[in-house]
C-alpha positions in Angstrom: 71.8 175.3 0.0 71.5 177.2 -3.2 71.6 180.9 -2.7 68.5 182.7 -3.8 69.1 185.2 -6.7 69.0 188.9 -5.8 66.2 190.8 -7.5 67.7 193.0 -10.2 66.6 194.7 -13.4 66.5 192.6 -16.5 69.7 192.9 -18.4 70.0 193.0 -22.1 72.8 190.4 -21.8 74.6 191.8 -24.7 71.7 190.8 -27.1 72.8 193.1 -29.8 76.5 192.1 -29.8 75.5 188.5 -29.5 73.5 188.9 -32.6 76.4 190.6 -34.4 78.8 187.8 -33.3 76.3 185.2 -34.5 76.1 187.0 -37.8 79.9 187.2 -38.0 80.2 183.4 -37.3 77.5 182.7 -39.9 79.0 184.8 -42.6 82.4 183.3 -41.9 80.9 179.8 -42.1 79.1 180.6 -45.3 82.3 181.9 -46.8 84.2 178.7 -45.9 81.4 176.6 -47.1 81.4 178.0 -50.7 83.0 175.5 -53.0 86.4 176.6 -54.3 86.0 178.0 -57.7 82.5 179.5 -57.0 82.5 182.9 -58.6 82.0 185.7 -56.3 81.6 189.2 -57.7 83.8 192.0 -56.6 80.8 193.8 -55.2 79.6 190.8 -53.2 83.1 190.2 -51.8 83.5 193.8 -51.0 80.1 193.9 -49.2 80.8 190.8 -47.2 84.3 192.1 -46.1 82.8 195.4 -45.1 80.1 193.8 -42.9 82.7 191.6 -41.2 85.0 194.6 -40.6 82.1 196.6 -39.1 81.1 193.8 -36.8 84.7 193.2 -35.7 85.2 196.9 -35.0 81.9 197.0 -32.9 83.0 194.1 -30.9 86.4 195.5 -30.3 84.9 198.8 -29.3 82.6 197.1 -26.7 85.4 195.1 -25.4 87.4 198.3 -24.7 84.4 199.9 -23.1 83.9 196.9 -20.9 87.5 196.8 -19.7 87.4 200.6 -19.0 84.2 200.4 -17.0 85.4 197.4 -15.0 88.6 199.2 -14.1 86.7 202.3 -13.1 83.9 200.5 -11.1 85.8 197.5 -9.8 86.8 198.8 -6.3 83.3 200.3 -5.7 81.7 197.0 -6.5 84.0 194.9 -4.4 83.5 197.2 -1.5 79.8 196.5 -1.2 78.7 193.9 -3.9 75.3 193.4 -2.3 74.4 197.1 -2.5 75.9 197.8 -5.9 73.6 198.4 -8.8 74.7 196.1 -11.6 72.9 197.8 -14.4 76.0 199.3 -15.8 77.8 195.9 -15.8 74.8 194.3 -17.5 74.7 196.8 -20.2 78.2 195.7 -21.2 77.6 192.1 -21.0 78.9 189.7 -22.1 82.1 191.4 -23.0 82.7 192.5 -19.4 82.9 188.9 -18.3 86.4 188.9 -19.8 88.1 191.3 -17.4 86.1 189.9 -14.5 87.3 186.4 -15.2 90.8 187.5 -15.7 90.9 189.2 -12.3 89.3 186.3 -10.7 91.9 183.8 -12.0 94.8 186.1 -11.2 93.8 186.2 -7.5 93.2 182.4 -7.1 96.5 181.8 -5.3 96.7 185.1 -3.3 93.2 185.8 -2.0 90.9 184.0 0.5 87.6 182.6 -0.7 85.6 185.5 0.9 87.5 187.9 -1.5 86.6 185.7 -4.5 82.8 185.4 -3.9 82.0 188.8 -5.3 83.6 187.9 -8.6 81.5 184.7 -8.9 78.4 186.6 -7.8 78.9 189.1 -10.7 79.5 186.4 -13.2 76.4 184.6 -12.3 74.5 187.7 -13.4 76.3 188.7 -16.5 78.2 185.9 -18.2 77.1 184.0 -21.2 77.6 180.2 -22.1 81.1 180.9 -23.3 82.0 182.7 -20.0 80.4 179.8 -18.1 82.7 177.3 -20.0 85.7 179.4 -19.0 84.7 179.7 -15.4 84.2 175.9 -15.3 87.9 175.3 -16.3 88.9 177.0 -13.0 86.3 175.3 -10.7 88.9 172.8 -9.3 91.2 175.6 -8.3 88.4 177.5 -6.3 88.1 177.1 -2.5 85.1 174.9 -1.7 83.1 177.9 -0.3 83.5 179.6 -3.7 83.3 176.5 -5.9 79.8 175.6 -4.7 78.1 179.0 -5.8 80.4 178.8 -8.9 78.9 175.5 -9.9 75.4 177.0 -9.7 76.6 179.9 -11.8 78.0 177.7 -14.5 74.8 175.6 -14.7 72.4 178.6 -14.6 74.3 180.7 -17.2 75.8 177.9 -19.3 72.9 176.9 -21.6 71.1 173.6 -21.9 74.2 171.4 -21.9 76.0 173.1 -19.0 75.0 170.3 -16.6 77.7 168.3 -18.1 80.2 170.7 -16.6 78.8 170.2 -13.2 78.4 166.3 -13.3 82.0 165.5 -12.6 81.8 167.4 -9.3 78.9 165.1 -8.2 80.9 162.0 -8.7 84.0 163.1 -6.7 85.2 165.4 -4.0 84.0 166.2 -0.5 80.4 165.2 0.3 79.3 168.8 0.6 80.3 169.4 -3.0 78.6 166.2 -4.1 75.3 167.1 -2.5 75.4 170.6 -3.8 76.2 169.3 -7.3 73.1 167.0 -7.0 70.9 170.0 -6.1 72.2 171.9 -9.1 71.7 168.8 -11.3 68.2 168.4 -10.0 67.4 171.9 -11.4 69.4 172.0 -14.7 70.1 168.3 -15.5 68.0 165.9 -17.5 65.2 164.6 -15.3 65.8 161.0 -16.5 69.4 161.1 -15.3 68.3 162.3 -11.9 67.0 158.9 -11.0 70.5 157.3 -11.5 72.2 160.2 -9.8 70.0 159.8 -6.7 70.9 156.2 -6.6 74.6 156.8 -6.9 74.8 158.2 -3.4 74.3 155.7 -0.6 71.4 156.4 1.7 73.6 156.8 4.7 75.7 159.5 3.1 72.8 161.8 2.3 72.2 164.9 4.5 68.5 165.0 5.2 68.1 168.7 4.4 70.1 168.4 1.2 68.0 165.4 0.0 64.8 167.1 0.8 65.9 170.2 -1.2 66.8 168.0 -4.1 63.4 166.4 -4.1 61.7 169.6 -3.8 63.6 170.9 -6.8 62.5 167.8 -8.8 59.0 168.3 -7.7 59.0 171.8 -9.3 59.9 170.3 -12.7 57.8 168.5 -15.3 58.5 164.8 -14.6 57.7 161.9 -16.9 54.9 159.5 -15.9 57.4 156.7 -15.3 59.6 158.7 -13.0 60.3 156.7 -9.9 62.6 157.5 -6.9 65.1 154.9 -5.8 63.9 152.7 -3.0 66.7 154.0 -0.7 65.2 157.5 -1.1 61.6 156.5 -0.8 62.1 154.6 2.4 63.9 157.4 4.2 61.9 157.8 7.5 63.0 161.4 8.2 60.2 164.0 8.4 62.6 166.5 6.8 62.9 164.2 3.7 59.1 163.5 3.7 58.4 167.1 2.6 60.6 166.5 -0.5 59.0 163.1 -1.3 55.6 164.6 -1.2 56.6 167.3 -3.6 57.5 164.6 -6.1 54.5 162.3 -5.4 52.1 165.2 -5.7 53.1 165.4 -9.4 53.8 161.7 -10.1 52.0 159.2 -7.9 54.1 156.2 -6.8 52.1 152.9 -6.5 54.5 151.8 -3.9 54.0 154.8 -1.5 50.6 153.8 -0.1 51.8 152.5 3.3 54.3 155.4 3.6 51.6 158.0 2.9 48.9 156.5 5.2 51.6 156.2 7.9 52.4 159.9 7.6 48.7 161.0 7.7 48.1 159.0 10.9 51.3 160.1 12.7 50.0 162.6 15.2 53.4 164.3 16.1 54.0 165.3 12.5 53.3 168.9 11.6 49.7 169.5 10.4 50.8 171.0 7.2 52.9 167.9 6.4 50.0 165.5 7.2 47.6 167.6 5.1 50.1 167.4 2.2 50.4 163.7 2.7 46.7 163.2 2.7 46.3 165.3 -0.5 49.0 163.1 -2.2 47.3 159.9 -0.9 43.9 161.0 -2.4 45.5 161.8 -5.7 47.5 158.6 -5.7 44.7 156.3 -4.7 43.9 155.0 -8.2 47.4 153.9 -8.6 47.4 151.7 -5.4 46.9 148.0 -5.9 44.9 147.6 -2.7 42.8 149.8 -0.4 45.0 149.3 2.7 45.4 153.1 3.1 41.7 153.7 3.2 41.2 151.0 5.9 44.1 152.5 7.9 42.5 156.0 7.8 39.1 154.5 8.8 40.8 152.7 11.8 42.5 156.0 12.6 39.1 157.8 12.8 37.7 155.2 15.2 40.6 155.3 17.5 41.5 159.1 17.3 38.2 160.9 16.8 39.7 164.0 18.6 42.6 164.3 16.1 42.3 167.9 14.7 42.6 166.4 11.2 39.9 163.8 11.7 37.2 165.7 9.8 39.6 166.4 6.9 40.5 162.7 6.8 36.8 161.8 6.9 36.0 164.0 3.8 38.9 162.4 2.0 37.5 158.9 2.7 34.1 160.1 1.5 35.6 161.3 -1.8 37.3 157.9 -2.1 33.9 156.3 -1.7 34.6 154.7 1.7 31.5 154.7 3.8 33.3 155.3 7.1 34.0 158.9 6.0 30.3 159.9 5.9 29.6 157.8 8.9 32.2 159.8 10.9 31.0 163.2 9.7 27.3 162.4 10.4 27.7 160.9 13.9 27.4 164.2 15.8 24.7 166.0 13.7 22.6 162.8 13.8 23.0 162.5 17.6 21.9 166.1 18.0 18.7 165.6 15.9 18.0 162.4 18.0 18.5 164.3 21.2 16.4 167.3 20.1 13.9 166.2 17.4 11.9 169.5 17.6 15.0 171.7 17.0 14.7 172.8 13.4 18.2 174.3 13.4 19.7 170.9 14.2 17.7 169.3 11.4 18.8 171.9 8.9 22.5 171.6 10.0 22.1 167.7 9.4 20.3 168.4 6.1 23.1 170.7 4.8 25.7 168.1 5.6 23.7 165.4 3.8 23.5 167.6 0.7 27.3 168.1 0.8 27.5 164.3 1.0 25.3 164.0 -2.1 22.6 162.1 0.0 19.8 164.3 -1.3 16.9 162.0 -0.4 17.9 161.8 3.2 18.5 165.6 3.2 15.1 166.2 1.7 13.4 164.3 4.6 15.2 166.3 7.1 14.3 169.6 5.5 10.8 168.5 5.0 10.3 168.0 8.8 12.3 171.2 9.7 10.3 173.4 7.3 7.0 172.1 8.7 8.3 172.9 12.2 9.0 176.6 11.2 5.8 177.1 9.3 3.9 177.0 12.5 6.2 179.5 14.2 6.5 182.9 12.4 9.5 183.9 14.6 11.4 180.8 13.7 10.5 181.2 10.0 11.9 184.7 10.0 15.2 183.3 11.4 15.7 180.8 8.4 18.2 182.5 6.2 18.5 182.6 2.4 21.3 180.0 2.6 19.1 177.6 4.5 16.4 177.9 1.9 18.9 177.4 -0.9 20.3 174.2 0.7 16.7 172.9 1.2 16.0 173.6 -2.6 19.1 171.7 -3.5 18.0 168.8 -1.3 14.5 168.8 -3.0 16.0 169.2 -6.5 18.4 166.3 -6.0 15.6 164.2 -4.6 13.6 165.2 -7.7 10.9 166.8 -5.6 10.6 169.7 -8.0 7.6 171.5 -6.6 9.2 171.8 -3.2 12.5 172.7 -4.8 10.8 175.7 -6.7 8.9 176.8 -3.6 11.9 176.7 -1.4 14.1 178.4 -3.9 11.5 181.2 -4.1 11.5 181.4 -0.3 15.2 182.2 -0.4 14.3 185.7 -2.0 17.6 185.6 -3.9 17.7 187.7 -7.0 18.4 186.3 -10.5 21.9 187.7 -10.3 22.4 186.2 -6.9 21.1 182.7 -8.1 23.2 182.6 -11.2 26.3 182.0 -9.1 24.8 178.6 -8.2 23.7 177.8 -11.8 26.4 175.1 -12.2 25.4 173.1 -9.1 24.6 169.6 -10.3 21.2 169.6 -8.5 20.2 172.6 -10.7 21.8 171.8 -13.9 19.1 169.3 -15.0 16.3 171.7 -14.2 17.4 174.8 -16.3 15.1 173.8 -19.1 12.1 173.7 -16.9 10.0 176.4 -15.4 10.1 178.2 -12.9 13.8 177.3 -12.7 14.5 178.6 -16.1 13.0 182.0 -15.2 14.6 182.1 -11.7 18.1 181.5 -13.1 17.6 184.0 -15.9 17.7 181.4 -18.6 14.5 182.6 -20.3 
């Protein structure tokens, strides 16, 4: 597993000296590029040489300071690297990477991996792309326990092409190294190449946790629309791998994932969080599916497992997918309560509210019409009807185009203009904002 980076102050990473070195390289290149015989005045030549000399002197001075600082602080750092404040090292980056790398290389044959890890940890914070290339040269000589974090350091500090330094370690060596390299490549390598890399490892060689982490890393990146996971990865039945698959499919729907997703949603022993994520991905992917088998499977699940804690969530998803069994499941209990207690205005208002949420405004209006007639003859009951109940009643009437009742019931909510404005974008009211009294009540004029 890739180690999480420690939180530390942002380092200047040698920005000034890097600028100076860049200028030095640029000026040298320009000098070499001048055609022979091009006249250069004495003043120009003198100015250029002077600038080059100053830059070289500053570079040499920083290198000396970096070497001295490393010699002075090395023992303190190595004694407790996790507690050491790296600000001083960072201020001398990238020059300080030189002596750190030298010490690391000098101890390759004499020190155990545990003694080498602090060097790699420091380099992962302070080295530049040149330092990453130098560290990459010594990767084969590092013990495996040190090589793995070093691979991460090379990729993270080595610039956009650094993944090329890591790729060879994915194709060879112990499986732990190959899996770790794949995880690094999933973060820093080209997304397009990740498809072929995933296919290069046989399915039976994958460690489930490693594969899941690789997929989750990919899910955090911007994936192209045509990105597809290899079938060997998509068909992995492990619940551990499922989490990674969902993170990719959440971003890029896979037309071939329908049966896999519906199976995950209806598997009762899976964690609720995983089932919810699978349901979310299924809903997002529905338009890419060739058939509607997943919806039928979810509807069957509701009929056979009504007590499933996720049944209501599944029903709402089916409703949004325009499958009638979703609303049917949601309405079954409220409708039964109204049928059992027809004079209970609270049961009718509860049913009316659900019907509004289901966009069945005409049916909702009928329920509110009966319920409000019931409370009008009972002052005690009327006082118990809250502002939210009147608001939903007004929404039902507005959606059913019964504008007189909509206005009257909205007035009965006793909500101020400021309170009503938070509902101004509800679709039932949007079409009424150019009409009175709705225009006045919502503060539109």
